[in-house]
C-alpha positions in Angstrom: 121.4 100.9 79.3 123.9 101.0 82.2 123.4 104.7 82.8 119.6 104.2 82.7 120.0 101.5 85.4 121.9 103.8 87.7 119.3 106.6 87.1 116.5 104.2 88.1 118.6 102.9 91.1 118.9 106.5 92.4 115.2 107.1 91.8 114.3 103.9 93.7 116.5 105.0 96.6 114.9 108.5 96.6 111.4 107.1 96.8 112.1 104.2 99.2 114.3 106.2 101.7 111.5 108.3 103.1 109.2 105.3 103.6 111.1 104.0 106.6 109.9 106.5 109.2 106.3 106.1 107.9 106.6 102.4 108.2 107.7 102.8 111.8 104.5 104.8 112.5 102.3 102.3 110.8 103.7 99.4 112.8 103.5 101.3 116.1 99.9 102.5 115.4 98.3 99.2 114.2 100.2 96.4 115.9 100.7 95.1 119.4 104.1 96.2 120.8 104.8 92.5 121.6 105.0 91.6 117.9 106.8 94.7 116.7 110.2 93.0 116.7 109.0 90.2 114.5 107.3 92.6 112.1 110.4 94.7 111.8 112.5 91.6 111.2 110.2 90.5 108.4 110.1 94.0 106.9 113.9 94.3 106.9 114.3 90.9 105.2 111.6 91.6 102.7 113.9 94.2 101.0 116.4 91.5 100.2 113.8 89.1 99.1 112.2 91.8 96.9 115.6 92.4 95.2 116.0 88.7 94.5 112.4 88.4 93.1 113.0 91.7 91.1 116.2 90.3 89.5 114.4 87.1 88.7 111.5 88.9 87.1 113.7 91.2 85.0 115.9 88.3 83.9 112.9 86.2 83.0 111.3 89.1 81.0 114.4 90.0 79.1 115.9 86.5 78.3 112.8 84.3 78.1 110.0 86.7 77.0 112.4 88.7 74.8 111.2 92.1 76.0 113.5 95.1 75.6 115.7 95.8 78.7 114.1 99.1 79.6 110.5 97.8 79.9 111.0 95.9 83.2 112.8 99.0 84.7 109.9 101.3 83.7 107.4 98.8 85.2 109.2 98.6 88.5 109.8 102.3 88.6 106.0 103.0 88.2 105.1 100.4 90.8 107.6 101.9 93.3 106.2 105.4 92.8 102.6 104.2 93.2 103.4 102.4 96.4 105.3 105.4 97.8 102.4 107.7 97.2 100.0 105.2 98.7 102.1 104.9 101.8 102.3 108.7 102.2 98.5 108.9 102.0 97.9 106.7 105.0 96.4 108.7 107.9 97.5 107.7 111.4 95.8 109.0 114.4 98.2 109.9 117.2 
């Protein structure tokens, strides 16, 4: 199970890493430059909040719902891959 966790952690990093430059383009293209700082602050803190919520959901599903350990990891892996491909398909006019 530990090896599977590290494999998924590497996969999450692989899919989340390329999203940062695209997020910069989205914020620059759709929002007023006066609020970009606040949006980037919210976006940078949302990663930490997402980790806390993810740990809570995994712990809840394993200990209280008695699901096998690998099911939450597969669920979050699929969600992260879908979100990554949705972000890559956003068309931004320069």
